N, C-alpha and C positions, 0 to 999 in steps of 0.2 A: 479112552475115546470120548470126545466131547459130543454133546447132544446138539443137533442143528438148532439154530434160533427159531423160535415161533414166529411165523410171518406177522402176526398181529402185534407182537412186542418189538419186532425188528425196527419198524419205522416210527416208534413212539418218541424217540429223541429227535429233536429238530435237526441236529447235525447230520445224522444219517440220512434223513429224508432230503436235506439240502444237497448233500454230496451225491445222492442217487439222481436227483433231478438235474444237477449240474452235468453229470456224466451223460445222461440221456440227451440233454441239450447239445453238448459238445459233439456227440455222435451224429445228431441230426444236422447240425450246421456243417460238419465235415462232409457228410454225404451230399448236401446241397451245393457246396463249393466245388467239389471234385467233378470234373467233366468226364464221365464214363461214357464212351461211345462204342457202339457195336461196329466192328470193321465192315466196310462195304464189300460186297462180293460182286464181281463182274461176270463170272461164269460158274458153272457147276463144279469145275475142278477145284476151285478155291474153297468151296464149302467142305469138301472132303479133307482139305489140308488143315482146316480149323479144328 
């Protein structure tokens, strides 16, 4: 069984830090582009259906 990497040494190489920051940026841009809307409810019966 391998030991988990030490957090202080995990990001010491620039490649890993760059890949991590690219992933975070990709997720942020995706969430900004997607239009997630809450469905509008007209009466109380539709709320129960949700």
